[in-house]
Each structure stands twice: as C-alpha cells, then as structure tokens.
N, CA, C and O atoms as a printed pandas DataFrame, in Angstrom:
     atom_number atom_name residue_name chain_id  residue_number  x_coord  y_coord  z_coord
0              1         N          UNK        A               1  -63.970  -36.935  -19.387
1              2        CA          UNK        A               1  -62.658  -37.446  -19.075
2              3         C          UNK        A               1  -62.652  -37.882  -17.605
3              4         O          UNK        A               1  -63.049  -37.130  -16.715
4              5         N          UNK        A               2  -62.199  -39.098  -17.380
5              6        CA          UNK        A               2  -62.084  -39.645  -16.025
6              7         C          UNK        A               2  -60.757  -40.406  -15.916
7              8         O          UNK        A               2  -60.110  -40.648  -16.935
8              9         N          UNK        A               3  -60.344  -40.783  -14.720
9             10        CA          UNK        A               3  -59.133  -41.592  -14.585
10            11         C          UNK        A               3  -59.206  -42.918  -15.360
11            12         O          UNK        A               3  -58.174  -43.470  -15.741
12            13         N          UNK        A               4  -60.406  -43.418  -15.588
13            14        CA          UNK        A               4  -60.559  -44.657  -16.357
14            15         C          UNK        A               4  -60.031  -44.512  -17.779
15            16         O          UNK        A               4  -59.593  -45.491  -18.384
16            17         N          UNK        A               5  -60.070  -43.295  -18.312
17            18        CA          UNK        A               5  -59.568  -43.050  -19.667
18            19         C          UNK        A               5  -58.056  -43.222  -19.763
19            20         O          UNK        A               5  -57.519  -43.326  -20.866
20            21         N          UNK        A               6  -57.368  -43.254  -18.638
21            22        CA          UNK        A               6  -55.912  -43.345  -18.619
22            23         C          UNK        A               6  -55.410  -44.725  -18.186
23            24         O          UNK        A               6  -54.220  -44.910  -17.933
24            25         N          UNK        A               7  -56.316  -45.675  -18.106
25            26        CA          UNK        A               7  -55.949  -47.065  -17.812
26            27         C          UNK        A               7  -55.601  -47.737  -19.141
27            28         O          UNK        A               7  -56.394  -47.700  -20.081
28            29         N          UNK        A               8  -54.419  -48.351  -19.221
29            30        CA          UNK        A               8  -54.027  -48.999  -20.484
30            31         C          UNK        A               8  -55.026  -50.088  -20.899
31            32         O          UNK        A               8  -55.631  -50.746  -20.053
32            33         N          UNK        A               9  -55.185  -50.265  -22.215
33            34        CA          UNK        A               9  -56.087  -51.323  -22.699
34            35         C          UNK        A               9  -55.625  -52.698  -22.201
35            36         O          UNK        A               9  -54.438  -52.928  -21.969
36            37         N          UNK        A              10  -56.561  -53.568  -22.050
37            38        CA          UNK        A              10  -56.324  -54.959  -21.642
38            39         C          UNK        A              10  -55.651  -55.081  -20.269
39            40         O          UNK        A              10  -54.960  -56.062  -19.993
40            41         N          UNK        A              11  -55.859  -54.084  -19.424
41            42        CA          UNK        A              11  -55.359  -54.136  -18.051
42            43         C          UNK        A              11  -56.242  -55.081  -17.251
43            44         O          UNK        A              11  -57.468  -55.033  -17.357
44            45         N          UNK        A              12  -55.618  -55.944  -16.449
45            46        CA          UNK        A              12  -56.393  -56.841  -15.595
46            47         C          UNK        A              12  -57.192  -55.987  -14.620
47            48         O          UNK        A              12  -56.645  -55.119  -13.939
48            49         N          UNK        A              13  -58.488  -56.244  -14.564
49            50        CA          UNK        A              13  -59.338  -55.424  -13.709
50            51         C          UNK        A              13  -60.325  -56.280  -12.925
51            52         O          UNK        A              13  -60.509  -57.471  -13.174
52            53         N          UNK        A              14  -60.944  -55.608  -11.973
53            54        CA          UNK        A              14  -61.958  -56.230  -11.131
54            55         C          UNK        A              14  -63.190  -55.329  -11.209
55            56         O          UNK        A              14  -63.081  -54.108  -11.096
56            57         N          UNK        A              15  -64.346  -55.928  -11.400
57            58        CA          UNK        A              15  -65.572  -55.133  -11.449
58            59         C          UNK        A              15  -66.106  -54.908  -10.047
59            60         O          UNK        A              15  -66.224  -55.829   -9.239
60            61         N          UNK        A              16  -66.424  -53.643   -9.788
61            62        CA          UNK        A              16  -67.045  -53.287   -8.509
62            63         C          UNK        A              16  -68.331  -52.536   -8.817
63            64         O          UNK        A              16  -68.507  -51.999   -9.911
64            65         N          UNK        A              17  -69.211  -52.507   -7.853
65            66        CA          UNK        A              17  -70.419  -51.703   -7.974
66            67         C          UNK        A              17  -70.199  -50.450   -7.139
67            68         O          UNK        A              17  -70.136  -50.497   -5.911
68            69         N          UNK        A              18  -70.083  -49.332   -7.842
69            70        CA          UNK        A              18  -69.850  -48.058   -7.182
70            71         C          UNK        A              18  -71.181  -47.362   -6.980
71            72         O          UNK        A              18  -71.883  -47.037   -7.938
72            73         N          UNK        A              19  -71.515  -47.140   -5.724
73            74        CA          UNK        A              19  -72.766  -46.475   -5.387
74            75         C          UNK        A              19  -72.618  -44.967   -5.525
75            76         O          UNK        A              19  -71.517  -44.429   -5.406
76            77         N          UNK        A              20  -73.721  -44.297   -5.776
77            78        CA          UNK        A              20  -73.711  -42.839   -5.795
78            79         C          UNK        A              20  -73.532  -42.348   -4.370
79            80         O          UNK        A              20  -74.062  -42.941   -3.430
80            81         N          UNK        A              21  -72.793  -41.275   -4.213
81            82        CA          UNK        A              21  -72.577  -40.720   -2.885
82            83         C          UNK        A              21  -71.117  -40.409   -2.665
83            84         O          UNK        A              21  -70.272  -40.656   -3.525
84            85         N          UNK        A              22  -70.837  -39.868   -1.508
85            86        CA          UNK        A              22  -69.477  -39.462   -1.158
86            87         C          UNK        A              22  -68.691  -40.655   -0.638
87            88         O          UNK        A              22  -69.104  -41.318    0.313
88            89         N          UNK        A              23  -67.559  -40.921   -1.268
89            90        CA          UNK        A              23  -66.709  -42.036   -0.857
90            91         C          UNK        A              23  -65.675  -41.554    0.152
91            92         O          UNK        A              23  -65.029  -40.525   -0.049
92            93         N          UNK        A              24  -65.528  -42.298    1.227
93            94        CA          UNK        A              24  -64.540  -41.991    2.256
94            95         C          UNK        A              24  -63.513  -43.125    2.268
95            96         O          UNK        A              24  -63.866  -44.300    2.357
96            97         N          UNK        A              25  -62.239  -42.750    2.175
97            98        CA          UNK        A              25  -61.180  -43.759    2.204
98            99         C          UNK        A              25  -61.031  -44.292    3.630
99           100         O          UNK        A              25  -60.936  -43.528    4.591
100          101         N          UNK        A              26  -61.012  -45.612    3.741
101          102        CA          UNK        A              26  -60.792  -46.287    5.018
102          103         C          UNK        A              26  -59.440  -46.992    4.902
103          104         O          UNK        A              26  -59.265  -47.899    4.087
104          105         N          UNK        A              27  -58.485  -46.558    5.734
105          106        CA          UNK        A              27  -57.163  -47.168    5.697
106          107         C          UNK        A              27  -57.152  -48.470    6.484
107          108         O          UNK        A              27  -57.926  -48.673    7.420
108          109         N          UNK        A              28  -56.251  -49.333    6.070
109          110        CA          UNK        A              28  -56.137  -50.638    6.711
110          111         C          UNK        A              28  -55.872  -50.487    8.203
111          112         O          UNK        A              28  -55.082  -49.649    8.637
112          113         N          UNK        A              29  -56.553  -51.318    8.967
113          114        CA          UNK        A              29  -56.341  -51.391   10.414
114          115         C          UNK        A              29  -56.468  -52.856   10.812
115          116         O          UNK        A              29  -56.600  -53.728    9.953
116          117         N          UNK        A              30  -56.428  -53.119   12.083
117          118        CA          UNK        A              30  -56.591  -54.500   12.542
118          119         C          UNK        A              30  -57.979  -55.038   12.214
119          120         O          UNK        A              30  -58.163  -56.240   12.023
120          121         N          UNK        A              31  -58.946  -54.139   12.151
121          122        CA          UNK        A              31  -60.329  -54.561   11.935
122          123         C          UNK        A              31  -60.826  -54.399   10.506
123          124         O          UNK        A              31  -61.877  -54.937   10.158
124          125         N          UNK        A              32  -60.099  -53.673    9.680
125          126        CA          UNK        A              32  -60.623  -53.336    8.369
126          127         C          UNK        A              32  -59.489  -53.270    7.335
127          128         O          UNK        A              32  -58.421  -52.732    7.629
128          129         N          UNK        A              33  -59.711  -53.814    6.123
129          130        CA          UNK        A              33  -58.719  -53.678    5.058
130          131         C          UNK        A              33  -58.866  -52.307    4.368
131          132         O          UNK        A              33  -59.823  -51.575    4.622
132          133         N          UNK        A              34  -57.909  -51.976    3.496
133          134        CA          UNK        A              34  -58.018  -50.747    2.704
134          135         C          UNK        A              34  -59.250  -50.804    1.824
135          136         O          UNK        A              34  -59.575  -51.844    1.251
136          137         N          UNK        A              35  -59.933  -49.672    1.723
137          138        CA          UNK        A              35  -61.103  -49.601    0.857
138          139         C          UNK        A              35  -61.784  -48.256    0.977
139          140         O          UNK        A              35  -61.227  -47.311    1.536
140          141         N          UNK        A              36  -62.989  -48.176    0.451
141          142        CA          UNK        A              36  -63.779  -46.953    0.562
142          143         C          UNK        A              36  -65.145  -47.295    1.130
143          144         O          UNK        A              36  -65.671  -48.390    0.936
144          145         N          UNK        A              37  -65.697  -46.326    1.836
145          146        CA          UNK        A              37  -67.039  -46.488    2.376
146          147         C          UNK        A              37  -67.917  -45.421    1.757
147          148         O          UNK        A              37  -67.569  -44.240    1.734
148          149         N          UNK        A              38  -69.070  -45.861    1.251
149          150        CA          UNK        A              38  -70.074  -44.955    0.705
150          151         C          UNK        A              38  -71.363  -45.275    1.447
151          152         O          UNK        A              38  -71.955  -46.339    1.271
152          153         N          UNK        A              39  -71.782  -44.330    2.280
153          154        CA          UNK        A              39  -72.929  -44.599    3.134
154          155         C          UNK        A              39  -72.590  -45.745    4.076
155          156         O          UNK        A              39  -71.578  -45.696    4.775
156          157         N          UNK        A              40  -73.427  -46.772    4.099
157          158        CA          UNK        A              40  -73.178  -47.948    4.939
158          159         C          UNK        A              40  -72.431  -49.048    4.190
159          160         O          UNK        A              40  -72.113  -50.085    4.772
160          161         N          UNK        A              41  -72.154  -48.835    2.928
161          162        CA          UNK        A              41  -71.519  -49.851    2.082
162          163         C          UNK        A              41  -69.999  -49.696    2.087
163          164         O          UNK        A              41  -69.487  -48.594    1.885
164          165         N          UNK        A              42  -69.272  -50.801    2.318
165          166        CA          UNK        A              42  -67.810  -50.796    2.276
166          167         C          UNK        A              42  -67.359  -51.582    1.055
167          168         O          UNK        A              42  -67.835  -52.690    0.808
168          169         N          UNK        A              43  -66.434  -51.000    0.289
169          170        CA          UNK        A              43  -65.850  -51.695   -0.868
170          171         C          UNK        A              43  -64.402  -51.996   -0.525
171          172         O          UNK        A              43  -63.593  -51.081   -0.370
172          173         N          UNK        A              44  -64.075  -53.272   -0.408
173          174        CA          UNK        A              44  -62.721  -53.699   -0.108
174          175         C          UNK        A              44  -61.892  -53.547   -1.374
175          176         O          UNK        A              44  -62.269  -54.053   -2.431
176          177         N          UNK        A              45  -60.745  -52.842   -1.270
177          178        CA          UNK        A              45  -59.903  -52.618   -2.441
178          179         C          UNK        A              45  -58.470  -53.095   -2.251
179          180         O          UNK        A              45  -57.769  -53.332   -3.235
180          181         N          UNK        A              46  -58.025  -53.238   -1.017
181          182        CA          UNK        A              46  -56.734  -53.862   -0.757
182          183         C          UNK        A              46  -55.507  -52.973   -0.847
183          184         O          UNK        A              46  -54.412  -53.426   -0.513
184          185         N          UNK        A              47  -55.643  -51.716   -1.287
185          186        CA          UNK        A              47  -54.475  -50.829   -1.333
186          187         C          UNK        A              47  -54.928  -49.375   -1.298
187          188         O          UNK        A              47  -56.035  -49.049   -1.728
188          189         N          UNK        A              48  -54.065  -48.509   -0.784
189          190        CA          UNK        A              48  -54.400  -47.078   -0.765
190          191         C          UNK        A              48  -54.561  -46.499   -2.177
191          192         O          UNK        A              48  -55.400  -45.627   -2.402
192          193         N          UNK        A              49  -53.757  -46.987   -3.122
193          194        CA          UNK        A              49  -53.824  -46.483   -4.503
194          195         C          UNK        A              49  -55.166  -46.811   -5.158
195          196         O          UNK        A              49  -55.766  -45.962   -5.818
196          197         N          UNK        A              50  -55.622  -48.024   -4.974
197          198        CA          UNK        A              50  -56.915  -48.414   -5.548
198          199         C          UNK        A              50  -58.050  -47.663   -4.848
199          200         O          UNK        A              50  -59.035  -47.283   -5.479
200          201         N          UNK        A              51  -57.900  -47.454   -3.533
201          202        CA          UNK        A              51  -58.919  -46.714   -2.787
202          203         C          UNK        A              51  -59.021  -45.275   -3.292
203          204         O          UNK        A              51  -60.123  -44.761   -3.484
204          205         N          UNK        A              52  -57.889  -44.632   -3.505
205          206        CA          UNK        A              52  -57.884  -43.257   -4.018
206          207         C          UNK        A              52  -58.480  -43.211   -5.428
207          208         O          UNK        A              52  -59.211  -42.277   -5.758
208          209         N          UNK        A              53  -58.180  -44.193   -6.245
209          210        CA          UNK        A              53  -58.720  -44.273   -7.605
210          211         C          UNK        A              53  -60.253  -44.298   -7.557
211          212         O          UNK        A              53  -60.916  -43.558   -8.284
212          213         N          UNK        A              54  -60.794  -45.141   -6.708
213          214        CA          UNK        A              54  -62.253  -45.267   -6.586
214          215         C          UNK        A              54  -62.861  -44.000   -5.988
215          216         O          UNK        A              54  -63.934  -43.569   -6.409
216          217         N          UNK        A              55  -62.182  -43.402   -5.010
217          218        CA          UNK        A              55  -62.679  -42.159   -4.423
218          219         C          UNK        A              55  -62.779  -41.065   -5.483
219          220         O          UNK        A              55  -63.744  -40.301   -5.501
220          221         N          UNK        A              56  -61.789  -40.991   -6.360
221          222        CA          UNK        A              56  -61.811  -39.971   -7.407
222          223         C          UNK        A              56  -62.943  -40.228   -8.393
223          224         O          UNK        A              56  -63.581  -39.283   -8.857
224          225         N          UNK        A              57  -63.200  -41.484   -8.717
225          226        CA          UNK        A              57  -64.332  -41.807   -9.599
226          227         C          UNK        A              57  -65.638  -41.376   -8.943
227          228         O          UNK        A              57  -66.531  -40.852   -9.609
228          229         N          UNK        A              58  -65.747  -41.597   -7.647
229          230        CA          UNK        A              58  -66.939  -41.201   -6.906
230          231         C          UNK        A              58  -67.096  -39.680   -6.913
231          232         O          UNK        A              58  -68.207  -39.172   -7.067
232          233         N          UNK        A              59  -65.989  -38.952   -6.747
233          234        CA          UNK        A              59  -66.039  -37.491   -6.785
234          235         C          UNK        A              59  -66.543  -36.982   -8.135
235          236         O          UNK        A              59  -67.167  -35.925   -8.218
236          237         N          UNK        A              60  -66.264  -37.745   -9.185
237          238        CA          UNK        A              60  -66.720  -37.368  -10.523
238          239         C          UNK        A              60  -68.153  -37.831  -10.785
239          240         O          UNK        A              60  -68.662  -37.730  -11.901
240          241         N          UNK        A              61  -68.789  -38.340   -9.731
241          242        CA          UNK        A              61  -70.187  -38.771   -9.754
242          243         C          UNK        A              61  -70.433  -39.964  -10.683
243          244         O          UNK        A              61  -71.505  -40.097  -11.273
244          245         N          UNK        A              62  -69.419  -40.828  -10.801
245          246        CA          UNK        A              62  -69.616  -42.073  -11.540
246          247         C          UNK        A              62  -70.257  -43.074  -10.589
247          248         O          UNK        A              62  -69.958  -43.089   -9.395
248          249         N          UNK        A              63  -71.115  -43.886  -11.111
249          250        CA          UNK        A              63  -71.770  -44.908  -10.299
250          251         C          UNK        A              63  -72.121  -46.080  -11.204
251          252         O          UNK        A              63  -72.173  -45.949  -12.427
252          253         N          UNK        A              64  -72.358  -47.219  -10.583
253          254        CA          UNK        A              64  -72.711  -48.416  -11.328
254          255         C          UNK        A              64  -71.565  -49.404  -11.324
255          256         O          UNK        A              64  -70.635  -49.292  -10.526
256          257         N          UNK        A              65  -71.637  -50.373  -12.222
257          258        CA          UNK        A              65  -70.598  -51.395  -12.312
258          259         C          UNK        A              65  -69.419  -50.822  -13.092
259          260         O          UNK        A              65  -69.567  -50.393  -14.236
260          261         N          UNK        A              66  -68.245  -50.820  -12.457
261          262        CA          UNK        A              66  -67.056  -50.210  -13.046
262          263         C          UNK        A              66  -65.885  -51.170  -12.894
263          264         O          UNK        A              66  -65.718  -51.797  -11.847
264          265         N          UNK        A              67  -65.073  -51.282  -13.947
265          266        CA          UNK        A              67  -63.883  -52.124  -13.918
266          267         C          UNK        A              67  -62.711  -51.307  -13.368
267          268         O          UNK        A              67  -62.332  -50.291  -13.949
268          269         N          UNK        A              68  -62.149  -51.748  -12.264
269          270        CA          UNK        A              68  -61.044  -51.076  -11.582
270          271         C          UNK        A              68  -59.776  -51.912  -11.777
271          272         O          UNK        A              68  -59.813  -53.128  -11.591
272          273         N          UNK        A              69  -58.655  -51.281  -12.150
273          274        CA          UNK        A              69  -57.411  -52.049  -12.286
274          275         C          UNK        A              69  -57.066  -52.790  -10.998
275          276         O          UNK        A              69  -57.255  -52.274   -9.897
276          277         N          UNK        A              70  -56.560  -54.003  -11.158
277          278        CA          UNK        A              70  -56.167  -54.812  -10.005
278          279         C          UNK        A              70  -54.836  -54.309   -9.439
279          280         O          UNK        A              70  -54.646  -54.293   -8.223
280          281         N          UNK        A              71  -53.925  -53.903  -10.310
281          282        CA          UNK        A              71  -52.590  -53.475   -9.880
282          283         C          UNK        A              71  -52.616  -52.049   -9.333
283          284         O          UNK        A              71  -53.025  -51.126  -10.038
284          285         N          UNK        A              72  -52.184  -51.861   -8.086
285          286        CA          UNK        A              72  -52.169  -50.521   -7.495
286          287         C          UNK        A              72  -51.333  -49.522   -8.293
287          288         O          UNK        A              72  -51.693  -48.348   -8.383
288          289         N          UNK        A              73  -50.219  -49.976   -8.872
289          290        CA          UNK        A              73  -49.353  -49.063   -9.620
290          291         C          UNK        A              73  -50.039  -48.532  -10.878
291          292         O          UNK        A              73  -49.752  -47.417  -11.313
292          293         N          UNK        A              74  -50.930  -49.309  -11.457
293          294        CA          UNK        A              74  -51.680  -48.827  -12.625
294          295         C          UNK        A              74  -52.690  -47.774  -12.190
295          296         O          UNK        A              74  -52.889  -46.780  -12.887
296          297         N          UNK        A              75  -53.327  -47.985  -11.044
297          298        CA          UNK        A              75  -54.246  -46.967  -10.504
298          299         C          UNK        A              75  -53.500  -45.666  -10.248
299          300         O          UNK        A              75  -53.976  -44.584  -10.594
300          301         N          UNK        A              76  -52.322  -45.784   -9.637
301          302        CA          UNK        A              76  -51.518  -44.599   -9.332
302          303         C          UNK        A              76  -51.113  -43.871  -10.621
303          304         O          UNK        A              76  -51.234  -42.649  -10.704
304          305         N          UNK        A              77  -50.637  -44.609  -11.617
305          306        CA          UNK        A              77  -50.203  -44.003  -12.880
306          307         C          UNK        A              77  -51.376  -43.366  -13.623
307          308         O          UNK        A              77  -51.241  -42.283  -14.192
308          309         N          UNK        A              78  -52.518  -44.035  -13.618
309          310        CA          UNK        A              78  -53.703  -43.497  -14.297
310          311         C          UNK        A              78  -54.168  -42.204  -13.621
311          312         O          UNK        A              78  -54.546  -41.253  -14.304
312          313         N          UNK        A              79  -54.142  -42.163  -12.301
313          314        CA          UNK        A              79  -54.521  -40.948  -11.576
314          315         C          UNK        A              79  -53.549  -39.807  -11.863
315          316         O          UNK        A              79  -53.965  -38.664  -12.051
316          317         N          UNK        A              80  -52.258  -40.119  -11.895
317          318        CA          UNK        A              80  -51.254  -39.082  -12.182
318          319         C          UNK        A              80  -51.446  -38.532  -13.592
319          320         O          UNK        A              80  -51.370  -37.320  -13.799
320          321         N          UNK        A              81  -51.693  -39.406  -14.557
321          322        CA          UNK        A              81  -51.914  -38.960  -15.940
322          323         C          UNK        A              81  -53.201  -38.149  -16.053
323          324         O          UNK        A              81  -53.250  -37.153  -16.774
324          325         N          UNK        A              82  -54.235  -38.574  -15.345
325          326        CA          UNK        A              82  -55.506  -37.841  -15.338
326          327         C          UNK        A              82  -55.312  -36.443  -14.757
327          328         O          UNK        A              82  -55.765  -35.459  -15.342
328          329         N          UNK        A              83  -54.638  -36.351  -13.605
329          330        CA          UNK        A              83  -54.419  -35.057  -12.967
330          331         C          UNK        A              83  -53.610  -34.125  -13.863
331          332         O          UNK        A              83  -53.886  -32.927  -13.916
332          333         N          UNK        A              84  -52.619  -34.659  -14.565
333          334        CA          UNK        A              84  -51.815  -33.845  -15.493
334          335         C          UNK        A              84  -52.684  -33.364  -16.650
335          336         O          UNK        A              84  -52.586  -32.204  -17.050
336          337         N          UNK        A              85  -53.519  -34.220  -17.186
337          338        CA          UNK        A              85  -54.404  -33.839  -18.288
338          339         C          UNK        A              85  -55.395  -32.766  -17.846
339          340         O          UNK        A              85  -55.672  -31.829  -18.594
340          341         N          UNK        A              86  -55.931  -32.903  -16.628
341          342        CA          UNK        A              86  -56.857  -31.900  -16.099
342          343         C          UNK        A              86  -56.142  -30.563  -15.948
343          344         O          UNK        A              86  -56.679  -29.517  -16.313
344          345         N          UNK        A              87  -54.936  -30.606  -15.409
345          346        CA          UNK        A              87  -54.154  -29.379  -15.235
346          347         C          UNK        A              87  -53.872  -28.711  -16.584
347          348         O          UNK        A              87  -54.035  -27.499  -16.727
348          349         N          UNK        A              88  -53.450  -29.505  -17.569
349          350        CA          UNK        A              88  -53.152  -28.968  -18.899
350          351         C          UNK        A              88  -54.387  -28.368  -19.550
351          352         O          UNK        A              88  -54.327  -27.281  -20.126
352          353         N          UNK        A              89  -55.501  -29.070  -19.459
353          354        CA          UNK        A              89  -56.728  -28.580  -20.076
354          355         C          UNK        A              89  -57.251  -27.336  -19.368
355          356         O          UNK        A              89  -57.772  -26.425  -20.011
356          357         N          UNK        A              90  -57.114  -27.298  -18.048
357          358        CA          UNK        A              90  -57.525  -26.113  -17.297
358          359         C          UNK        A              90  -56.712  -24.901  -17.739
359          360         O          UNK        A              90  -57.255  -23.807  -17.890
360          361         N          UNK        A              91  -55.417  -25.096  -17.943
361          362        CA          UNK        A              91  -54.569  -23.995  -18.410
362          363         C          UNK        A              91  -54.973  -23.533  -19.813
363          364         O          UNK        A              91  -54.950  -22.337  -20.104
364          365         N          UNK        A              92  -55.340  -24.472  -20.674
365          366        CA          UNK        A              92  -55.816  -24.107  -22.019
366          367         C          UNK        A              92  -57.116  -23.320  -21.927
367          368         O          UNK        A              92  -57.293  -22.315  -22.616
368          369         N          UNK        A              93  -58.022  -23.782  -21.074
369          370        CA          UNK        A              93  -59.274  -23.047  -20.869
370          371         C          UNK        A              93  -58.980  -21.634  -20.379
371          372         O          UNK        A              93  -59.517  -20.655  -20.897
372          373         N          UNK        A              94  -58.120  -21.549  -19.373
373          374        CA          UNK        A              94  -57.802  -20.253  -18.779
374          375         C          UNK        A              94  -57.169  -19.316  -19.816
375          376         O          UNK        A              94  -57.514  -18.136  -19.875
376          377         N          UNK        A              95  -56.253  -19.833  -20.623
377          378        CA          UNK        A              95  -55.605  -19.021  -21.654
378          379         C          UNK        A              95  -56.631  -18.493  -22.649
379          380         O          UNK        A              95  -56.569  -17.337  -23.067
380          381         N          UNK        A              96  -57.569  -19.347  -23.020
381          382        CA          UNK        A              96  -58.607  -18.926  -23.974
382          383         C          UNK        A              96  -59.533  -17.886  -23.349
383          384         O          UNK        A              96  -59.896  -16.907  -24.001
384          385         N          UNK        A              97  -59.911  -18.091  -22.106
385          386        CA          UNK        A              97  -60.834  -17.187  -21.422
386          387         C          UNK        A              97  -60.206  -15.803  -21.235
387          388         O          UNK        A              97  -60.898  -14.789  -21.327
388          389         N          UNK        A              98  -58.899  -15.762  -20.974
389          390        CA          UNK        A              98  -58.247  -14.459  -20.758
390          391         C          UNK        A              98  -58.262  -13.594  -22.008
391          392         O          UNK        A              98  -58.067  -12.382  -21.915
392          393         N          UNK        A              99  -58.486  -14.184  -23.168
393          394        CA          UNK        A              99  -58.586  -13.373  -24.381
394          395         C          UNK        A              99  -59.928  -12.645  -24.464
395          396         O          UNK        A              99  -60.089  -11.727  -25.268
396          397         N          UNK        A             100  -60.888  -13.053  -23.636
397          398        CA          UNK        A             100  -62.217  -12.448  -23.653
398          399         C          UNK        A             100  -62.477  -11.502  -22.489
399          400         O          UNK        A             100  -63.272  -10.571  -22.618
400          401         N          UNK        A             101  -61.808  -11.729  -21.334
401          402        CA          UNK        A             101  -62.048  -10.867  -20.173
402          403         C          UNK        A             101  -60.806  -10.807  -19.286
403          404         O          UNK        A             101  -60.055  -11.777  -19.178
404          405         N          UNK        A             102  -60.608   -9.663  -18.659
405          406        CA          UNK        A             102  -59.505   -9.495  -17.711
406          407         C          UNK        A             102  -59.976   -9.719  -16.275
407          408         O          UNK        A             102  -59.159   -9.779  -15.356
408          409         N          UNK        A             103  -61.274   -9.840  -16.080
409          410        CA          UNK        A             103  -61.860  -10.033  -14.753
410          411         C          UNK        A             103  -61.551  -11.458  -14.274
411          412         O          UNK        A             103  -62.058  -12.431  -14.831
412          413         N          UNK        A             104  -60.710  -11.569  -13.230
413          414        CA          UNK        A             104  -60.277  -12.890  -12.752
414          415         C          UNK        A             104  -61.428  -13.734  -12.211
415          416         O          UNK        A             104  -61.442  -14.950  -12.402
416          417         N          UNK        A             105  -62.386  -13.109  -11.542
417          418        CA          UNK        A             105  -63.541  -13.857  -11.038
418          419         C          UNK        A             105  -64.351  -14.445  -12.186
419          420         O          UNK        A             105  -64.782  -15.596  -12.127
420          421         N          UNK        A             106  -64.550  -13.657  -13.216
421          422        CA          UNK        A             106  -65.286  -14.144  -14.385
422          423         C          UNK        A             106  -64.498  -15.238  -15.104
423          424         O          UNK        A             106  -65.081  -16.194  -15.616
424          425         N          UNK        A             107  -63.186  -15.096  -15.138
425          426        CA          UNK        A             107  -62.344  -16.124  -15.752
426          427         C          UNK        A             107  -62.519  -17.459  -15.035
427          428         O          UNK        A             107  -62.732  -18.488  -15.676
428          429         N          UNK        A             108  -62.429  -17.440  -13.694
429          430        CA          UNK        A             108  -62.566  -18.673  -12.919
430          431         C          UNK        A             108  -63.950  -19.294  -13.088
431          432         O          UNK        A             108  -64.087  -20.508  -13.234
432          433         N          UNK        A             109  -64.964  -18.448  -13.065
433          434        CA          UNK        A             109  -66.335  -18.932  -13.247
434          435         C          UNK        A             109  -66.497  -19.569  -14.624
435          436         O          UNK        A             109  -67.131  -20.615  -14.761
436          437         N          UNK        A             110  -65.926  -18.938  -15.632
437          438        CA          UNK        A             110  -66.030  -19.465  -16.995
438          439         C          UNK        A             110  -65.289  -20.791  -17.128
439          440         O          UNK        A             110  -65.780  -21.710  -17.783
440          441         N          UNK        A             111  -64.121  -20.899  -16.518
441          442        CA          UNK        A             111  -63.363  -22.165  -16.551
442          443         C          UNK        A             111  -64.178  -23.270  -15.884
443          444         O          UNK        A             111  -64.229  -24.387  -16.398
444          445         N          UNK        A             112  -64.819  -22.978  -14.741
445          446        CA          UNK        A             112  -65.674  -23.982  -14.064
446          447         C          UNK        A             112  -66.827  -24.405  -14.974
447          448         O          UNK        A             112  -67.160  -25.588  -15.052
448          449         N          UNK        A             113  -67.428  -23.445  -15.653
449          450        CA          UNK        A             113  -68.543  -23.752  -16.565
450          451         C          UNK        A             113  -68.078  -24.602  -17.743
451          452         O          UNK        A             113  -68.796  -25.500  -18.183
452          453         N          UNK        A             114  -66.890  -24.326  -18.249
453          454        CA          UNK        A             114  -66.346  -25.144  -19.349
454          455         C          UNK        A             114  -66.141  -26.584  -18.894
455          456         O          UNK        A             114  -66.405  -27.518  -19.650
456          457         N          UNK        A             115  -65.668  -26.768  -17.653
457          458        CA          UNK        A             115  -65.501  -28.126  -17.121
458          459         C          UNK        A             115  -66.858  -28.825  -16.973
459          460         O          UNK        A             115  -66.990  -30.014  -17.267
460          461         N          UNK        A             116  -67.853  -28.078  -16.520
461          462        CA          UNK        A             116  -69.204  -28.679  -16.390
462          463         C          UNK        A             116  -69.710  -29.146  -17.752
463          464         O          UNK        A             116  -70.267  -30.236  -17.878
464          465         N          UNK        A             117  -69.509  -28.310  -18.768
465          466        CA          UNK        A             117  -69.953  -28.698  -20.120
466          467         C          UNK        A             117  -69.189  -29.924  -20.613
467          468         O          UNK        A             117  -69.767  -30.821  -21.228
468          469         N          UNK        A             118  -67.910  -29.953  -20.342
469          470        CA          UNK        A             118  -67.097  -31.075  -20.807
470          471         C          UNK        A             118  -67.514  -32.384  -20.134
471          472         O          UNK        A             118  -67.532  -33.435  -20.774
472          473         N          UNK        A             119  -67.845  -32.320  -18.854
473          474        CA          UNK        A             119  -68.237  -33.530  -18.124
474          475         C          UNK        A             119  -69.669  -33.925  -18.386
475          476         O          UNK        A             119  -70.048  -35.082  -18.207
476          477         N          UNK        A             120  -70.470  -32.955  -18.812
477          478        CA          UNK        A             120  -71.895  -33.202  -19.040
478          479         C          UNK        A             120  -72.131  -33.879  -20.318
479          480         O          UNK        A             120  -73.279  -34.161  -20.664
C-alpha cells in the first residue's frame, strides 16, 4: 500500500524518475522552485503538496519511473487517505496482536513486523 493507491483513476499525471535514496523537500525560494532533492538530483514539482507526496514515496523506498498527479490537491487528498488507511490498519494489527500478548514492547515489534510483511 502506497499513496499511489489512493490516486483516483484517470488522474492527469506527470512521469518522474524517482531515484533511490532519502528525499529532502526544497521549498520555493528566489533561486529554486518547490521540489525534492535526492543526492545531487533535484526534481522540480512546483508545489509543497506534490513535494510531500514524492518524499513519502521515497520514504517507502519506491524508485524508478512513477506517475505523480499534476494537481496538488489530489496529492494532498491521496496522502490524507493513505495516512488514514495506515492508521486504521495499524489499529487492526494492534488489536489482533493484543489477543496474543500483553507485553507492549512485543506488541509494537509485532506490528512493525506485520507492516514489513505487508510491504514486502
């Protein structure tokens, strides 16, 4: 599950090449437009919402050619829906894990492992 799963079908998008690595959001200034920097590579995105969308994809270790929504409001809505889905699923995982152990550290570790399996 990624924020891309929450982008409506047939949304106007732009293809970017997302490099592997840590993405840093670069806010618009006199010298630079909004975008993200990964290593020495800068990806111009034109809005804080699109920049955050790409940063989150990078955090999920996605790389390669990816279609990013052109409209900032769609990026924002997709991220909000993704975050809500992650929160809901985490709560379901936690509820299930608590039926097996009362140890909170083990519960958290198990929830992290379930997320790794789901993303893998």
